[in-house]
TORPA-4810 file (N, C-alpha, C, O; in nm, 3 decimals):
<nodes>
NODE_1_6.020_10.230_-10.153_5.965_10.134_-10.060_5.970_10.188_-9.918_5.882_10.158_-9.837_X
NODE_2_6.071_10.267_-9.887_6.083_10.320_-9.751_5.969_10.414_-9.716_5.927_10.420_-9.600_X
NODE_3_5.918_10.488_-9.814_5.809_10.580_-9.783_5.681_10.505_-9.751_5.601_10.551_-9.669_X
NODE_4_5.659_10.390_-9.813_5.541_10.309_-9.780_5.554_10.256_-9.637_5.456_10.253_-9.562_X
NODE_5_5.673_10.215_-9.601_5.698_10.167_-9.465_5.668_10.275_-9.364_5.599_10.252_-9.264_X
NODE_6_5.720_10.393_-9.389_5.697_10.504_-9.296_5.550_10.544_-9.292_5.499_10.583_-9.187_X
NODE_7_5.481_10.535_-9.405_5.338_10.564_-9.410_5.261_10.467_-9.321_5.173_10.509_-9.245_X
NODE_8_5.291_10.338_-9.331_5.224_10.239_-9.247_5.253_10.264_-9.099_5.163_10.254_-9.016_X
NODE_9_5.377_10.296_-9.066_5.411_10.324_-8.926_5.337_10.446_-8.874_5.283_10.444_-8.763_X
NODE_10_5.334_10.553_-8.952_5.265_10.674_-8.909_5.115_10.648_-8.895_5.053_10.691_-8.798_X
NODE_11_5.058_10.577_-8.993_4.915_10.546_-8.984_4.885_10.461_-8.861_4.786_10.486_-8.792_X
NODE_12_4.968_10.364_-8.832_4.948_10.279_-8.716_4.957_10.356_-8.585_4.876_10.335_-8.495_X
NODE_13_5.055_10.444_-8.575_5.071_10.522_-8.452_4.955_10.619_-8.434_4.904_10.637_-8.323_X
NODE_14_4.912_10.683_-8.543_4.798_10.774_-8.536_4.672_10.697_-8.497_4.594_10.744_-8.414_X
NODE_15_4.653_10.580_-8.558_4.536_10.499_-8.524_4.540_10.453_-8.378_4.436_10.449_-8.313_X
NODE_16_4.657_10.420_-8.326_4.669_10.384_-8.185_4.634_10.504_-8.096_4.568_10.488_-7.993_X
NODE_17_4.678_10.621_-8.136_4.643_10.742_-8.060_4.494_10.770_-8.061_4.437_10.805_-7.959_X
NODE_18_4.432_10.754_-8.178_4.287_10.775_-8.187_4.210_10.671_-8.107_4.108_10.703_-8.045_X
NODE_19_4.257_10.548_-8.107_4.192_10.444_-8.027_4.204_10.475_-7.878_4.109_10.455_-7.803_X
NODE_20_4.319_10.524_-7.835_4.336_10.561_-7.694_4.244_10.678_-7.658_4.188_10.682_-7.549_X
NODE_21_4.231_10.772_-7.750_4.141_10.886_-7.726_3.996_10.840_-7.715_3.924_10.883_-7.625_X
NODE_22_3.954_10.751_-7.806_3.817_10.699_-7.800_3.793_10.620_-7.672_3.687_10.629_-7.611_X
NODE_23_3.894_10.543_-7.631_3.882_10.467_-7.507_3.864_10.561_-7.388_3.782_10.535_-7.300_X
NODE_24_3.939_10.669_-7.385_3.929_10.765_-7.276_3.798_10.841_-7.275_3.741_10.866_-7.169_X
NODE_25_3.749_10.878_-7.393_3.623_10.952_-7.402_3.502_10.864_-7.372_3.400_10.912_-7.322_X
NODE_26_3.515_10.735_-7.404_3.401_10.645_-7.386_3.308_10.643_-7.505_3.196_10.594_-7.494_X
NODE_27_3.353_10.696_-7.619_3.273_10.696_-7.742_3.358_10.637_-7.853_3.463_10.692_-7.888_X
NODE_28_3.314_10.526_-7.910_3.387_10.462_-8.019_3.318_10.494_-8.151_3.197_10.480_-8.163_X
NODE_29_3.397_10.537_-8.248_3.345_10.567_-8.381_3.432_10.495_-8.482_3.553_10.517_-8.489_X
NODE_30_3.370_10.409_-8.562_3.442_10.334_-8.665_3.367_10.349_-8.795_3.245_10.331_-8.801_X
NODE_31_3.440_10.384_-8.902_3.377_10.393_-9.033_3.394_10.261_-9.106_3.492_10.189_-9.086_X
NODE_32_3.299_10.231_-9.190_3.303_10.106_-9.264_3.396_10.112_-9.382_3.443_10.220_-9.419_X
NODE_33_3.426_9.998_-9.443_3.518_9.994_-9.555_3.454_10.036_-9.688_3.519_10.027_-9.792_X
NODE_34_3.328_10.080_-9.688_3.262_10.120_-9.813_3.286_10.266_-9.841_3.339_10.340_-9.758_X
NODE_35_3.248_10.308_-9.960_3.262_10.449_-9.997_3.172_10.538_-9.911_3.206_10.653_-9.883_X
NODE_36_3.060_10.485_-9.870_2.966_10.563_-9.791_2.995_10.550_-9.642_2.921_10.605_-9.560_X
NODE_37_3.099_10.481_-9.605_3.132_10.460_-9.464_3.157_10.589_-9.389_3.126_10.599_-9.270_X
NODE_38_3.213_10.689_-9.456_3.241_10.815_-9.389_3.113_10.892_-9.360_3.110_10.976_-9.270_X
NODE_39_3.008_10.863_-9.435_2.881_10.931_-9.411_2.799_10.862_-9.303_2.718_10.926_-9.236_X
NODE_40_2.819_10.732_-9.285_2.743_10.654_-9.187_2.837_10.579_-9.093_2.848_10.457_-9.102_X
NODE_41_2.905_10.649_-9.004_2.997_10.578_-8.914_2.921_10.501_-8.807_2.809_10.538_-8.769_X
NODE_42_2.981_10.393_-8.759_2.926_10.317_-8.648_2.971_10.384_-8.519_3.091_10.404_-8.497_X
NODE_43_2.875_10.417_-8.434_2.908_10.483_-8.307_2.846_10.405_-8.193_2.737_10.350_-8.204_X
NODE_44_2.919_10.402_-8.082_2.868_10.341_-7.960_2.933_10.409_-7.842_3.050_10.446_-7.847_X
NODE_45_2.857_10.426_-7.737_2.910_10.485_-7.615_2.919_10.377_-7.508_2.843_10.280_-7.508_X
NODE_46_3.012_10.396_-7.418_3.032_10.300_-7.310_2.910_10.295_-7.219_2.873_10.188_-7.170_X
NODE_47_2.847_10.409_-7.195_2.735_10.415_-7.103_2.608_10.353_-7.162_2.535_10.284_-7.091_X
NODE_48_2.581_10.377_-7.290_2.456_10.331_-7.351_2.462_10.185_-7.397_2.369_10.108_-7.372_X
NODE_49_2.572_10.148_-7.463_2.582_10.012_-7.520_2.723_9.957_-7.497_2.807_9.963_-7.587_X
NODE_50_2.749_9.905_-7.378_2.886_9.863_-7.347_2.937_9.749_-7.435_3.056_9.745_-7.468_X
NODE_51_2.850_9.655_-7.473_2.895_9.544_-7.556_2.938_9.593_-7.695_3.044_9.555_-7.744_X
NODE_52_2.857_9.675_-7.757_2.890_9.731_-7.889_3.015_9.819_-7.881_3.100_9.817_-7.970_X
NODE_53_3.026_9.897_-7.772_3.144_9.981_-7.751_3.270_9.894_-7.745_3.370_9.927_-7.807_X
NODE_54_3.266_9.784_-7.671_3.382_9.696_-7.657_3.417_9.634_-7.791_3.535_9.620_-7.823_X
NODE_55_3.317_9.596_-7.872_3.343_9.539_-8.005_3.411_9.639_-8.097_3.507_9.606_-8.167_X
NODE_56_3.362_9.763_-8.096_3.424_9.866_-8.181_3.565_9.900_-8.134_3.655_9.923_-8.215_X
NODE_57_3.585_9.903_-8.003_3.719_9.932_-7.952_3.816_9.818_-7.984_3.932_9.843_-8.015_X
NODE_58_3.769_9.696_-7.978_3.854_9.583_-8.016_3.895_9.595_-8.161_4.011_9.574_-8.195_X
NODE_59_3.800_9.630_-8.247_3.831_9.651_-8.389_3.935_9.761_-8.406_4.030_9.745_-8.483_X
NODE_60_3.918_9.873_-8.336_4.013_9.984_-8.348_4.153_9.944_-8.303_4.251_9.974_-8.371_X
NODE_61_4.164_9.877_-8.188_4.294_9.837_-8.137_4.362_9.736_-8.228_4.483_9.745_-8.252_X
NODE_62_4.286_9.640_-8.279_4.344_9.537_-8.366_4.390_9.598_-8.498_4.500_9.569_-8.545_X
NODE_63_4.306_9.682_-8.558_4.343_9.744_-8.686_4.468_9.831_-8.670_4.559_9.824_-8.754_X
NODE_64_4.475_9.910_-8.565_4.591_9.996_-8.542_4.716_9.912_-8.518_4.824_9.944_-8.567_X
NODE_65_4.701_9.804_-8.442_4.816_9.717_-8.415_4.865_9.648_-8.541_4.985_9.632_-8.560_X
NODE_66_4.774_9.607_-8.627_4.813_9.542_-8.753_4.889_9.639_-8.842_4.991_9.602_-8.900_X
NODE_67_4.842_9.763_-8.853_4.914_9.862_-8.934_5.055_9.887_-8.877_5.152_9.894_-8.952_X
NODE_68_5.064_9.901_-8.746_5.194_9.926_-8.685_5.287_9.807_-8.703_5.404_9.824_-8.736_X
NODE_69_5.236_9.687_-8.681_5.316_9.566_-8.698_5.361_9.549_-8.844_5.475_9.512_-8.869_X
NODE_70_5.272_9.577_-8.938_5.308_9.567_-9.080_5.418_9.668_-9.113_5.511_9.636_-9.188_X
NODE_71_5.408_9.788_-9.059_5.512_9.888_-9.082_5.646_9.846_-9.025_5.750_9.865_-9.089_X
NODE_72_5.645_9.787_-8.906_5.771_9.741_-8.845_5.832_9.626_-8.923_5.954_9.620_-8.940_X
NODE_73_5.749_9.533_-8.970_5.800_9.420_-9.049_5.859_9.471_-9.180_5.967_9.429_-9.220_X
NODE_74_5.788_9.562_-9.247_5.840_9.617_-9.372_5.967_9.697_-9.349_6.058_9.694_-9.432_X
NODE_75_5.976_9.767_-9.236_6.097_9.842_-9.205_6.215_9.747_-9.185_6.325_9.774_-9.233_X
NODE_76_6.193_9.637_-9.117_6.299_9.537_-9.099_6.344_9.478_-9.231_6.463_9.459_-9.254_X
NODE_77_6.248_9.448_-9.318_6.282_9.392_-9.450_6.361_9.494_-9.531_6.462_9.459_-9.593_X
NODE_78_6.316_9.619_-9.532_6.386_9.723_-9.609_6.528_9.746_-9.557_6.621_9.762_-9.636_X
NODE_79_6.544_9.747_-9.426_6.678_9.767_-9.371_6.770_9.651_-9.405_6.888_9.671_-9.433_X
NODE_80_6.717_9.530_-9.403_6.799_9.414_-9.439_6.837_9.419_-9.586_6.952_9.390_-9.622_X
NODE_81_6.743_9.456_-9.671_6.773_9.467_-9.815_6.878_9.574_-9.838_6.971_9.554_-9.915_X
NODE_82_6.864_9.690_-9.771_6.963_9.798_-9.788_7.101_9.755_-9.740_7.202_9.792_-9.800_X
NODE_83_7.105_9.678_-9.631_7.234_9.636_-9.576_7.304_9.536_-9.668_7.427_9.534_-9.674_X
NODE_84_7.227_9.453_-9.739_7.286_9.348_-9.822_7.295_9.384_-9.970_7.340_9.302_-10.050_X
NODE_85_7.253_9.504_-10.008_7.254_9.544_-10.149_7.395_9.584_-10.192_7.445_9.686_-10.144_X
NODE_86_7.459_9.508_-10.280_7.597_9.542_-10.320_7.606_9.666_-10.409_7.715_9.721_-10.425_X
NODE_87_7.495_9.710_-10.467_7.498_9.828_-10.552_7.475_9.957_-10.474_7.482_10.066_-10.531_X
NODE_88_7.448_9.946_-10.346_7.427_10.061_-10.261_7.562_10.126_-10.232_7.658_10.056_-10.201_X
NODE_89_7.572_10.259_-10.243_7.701_10.324_-10.219_7.752_10.308_-10.075_7.872_10.321_-10.050_X
NODE_90_7.663_10.281_-9.981_7.704_10.265_-9.842_7.724_10.118_-9.805_7.735_10.085_-9.686_X
NODE_91_7.730_10.031_-9.904_7.746_9.888_-9.879_7.884_9.862_-9.820_7.986_9.902_-9.876_X
NODE_92_7.886_9.794_-9.705_8.012_9.765_-9.637_8.054_9.620_-9.658_8.170_9.586_-9.632_X
NODE_93_7.965_9.538_-9.703_7.999_9.398_-9.723_7.990_9.319_-9.594_7.951_9.371_-9.489_X
NODE_94_8.026_9.193_-9.604_8.023_9.107_-9.487_8.157_9.034_-9.478_8.239_9.043_-9.569_X
NODE_95_8.177_8.964_-9.371_8.301_8.887_-9.353_8.311_8.777_-9.459_8.420_8.743_-9.503_X
NODE_96_8.198_8.723_-9.500_8.199_8.617_-9.601_8.256_8.670_-9.732_8.331_8.599_-9.800_X
NODE_97_8.222_8.793_-9.769_8.277_8.851_-9.892_8.427_8.874_-9.879_8.503_8.852_-9.974_X
NODE_98_8.471_8.918_-9.762_8.615_8.938_-9.741_8.689_8.805_-9.748_8.796_8.796_-9.808_X
NODE_99_8.632_8.702_-9.686_8.694_8.569_-9.691_8.700_8.518_-9.835_8.800_8.459_-9.876_X
NODE_100_8.595_8.539_-9.911_8.592_8.496_-10.051_8.699_8.569_-10.130_8.769_8.509_-10.212_X
NODE_101_8.712_8.698_-10.107_8.813_8.777_-10.177_8.954_8.727_-10.145_9.038_8.715_-10.235_X
NODE_102_8.981_8.699_-10.018_9.113_8.647_-9.980_9.140_8.510_-10.041_9.251_8.482_-10.085_X
NODE_103_9.040_8.425_-10.044_9.055_8.291_-10.102_9.083_8.300_-10.251_9.171_8.230_-10.302_X
NODE_104_9.010_8.386_-10.321_9.034_8.402_-10.466_9.172_8.460_-10.494_9.238_8.418_-10.589_X
NODE_105_9.216_8.554_-10.413_9.350_8.609_-10.430_9.457_8.502_-10.409_9.555_8.496_-10.483_X
NODE_106_9.439_8.419_-10.309_9.534_8.312_-10.280_9.540_8.212_-10.396_9.649_8.169_-10.435_X
NODE_107_9.424_8.176_-10.450_9.421_8.083_-10.564_9.485_8.145_-10.687_9.554_8.076_-10.762_X
NODE_108_9.465_8.272_-10.709_9.524_8.341_-10.824_9.677_8.344_-10.811_9.746_8.323_-10.911_X
NODE_109_9.728_8.369_-10.693_9.873_8.370_-10.672_9.932_8.231_-10.696_10.041_8.218_-10.753_X
NODE_110_9.862_8.127_-10.652_9.912_7.992_-10.673_9.913_7.955_-10.820_10.002_7.882_-10.864_X
NODE_111_9.816_8.002_-10.896_9.813_7.971_-11.039_9.925_8.042_-11.114_9.978_7.987_-11.210_X
NODE_112_9.960_8.160_-11.073_10.063_8.237_-11.142_10.204_8.197_-11.102_10.300_8.229_-11.173_X
NODE_113_10.218_8.129_-10.991_10.350_8.088_-10.944_10.400_7.972_-11.031_10.327_7.875_-11.053_X
NODE_114_10.518_7.981_-11.078_10.570_7.872_-11.161_10.592_7.746_-11.080_10.621_7.752_-10.960_X
NODE_115_10.577_7.634_-11.145_10.597_7.505_-11.082_10.746_7.480_-11.070_10.819_7.503_-11.167_X
NODE_116_10.794_7.434_-10.958_10.937_7.411_-10.936_10.971_7.267_-10.956_11.088_7.229_-10.942_X
</nodes>
């Protein structure tokens, strides 16, 4: 699961970099979600068609931000799961587990103590 998280983060950061490059150049290029999208990309320049350029740049920024945000959310979920997994060799536990262990030990000692 961690590799998927890192893949989303890397894709999001790369897409943010490409969007910044397109913004600086003034030429937006976006491929469609179809198989033929790579052969027929949508292109617009800031000088020729500013409205279309702004629409494509908005799409690029939003898509890159969604990938980055999804990667960060998945990273947070994975880290929380790793921290709370009792079968993980690096599991340190929580104070609640220590309190439970002390309470159970106390009850066990009271049960074994003879009644006076």
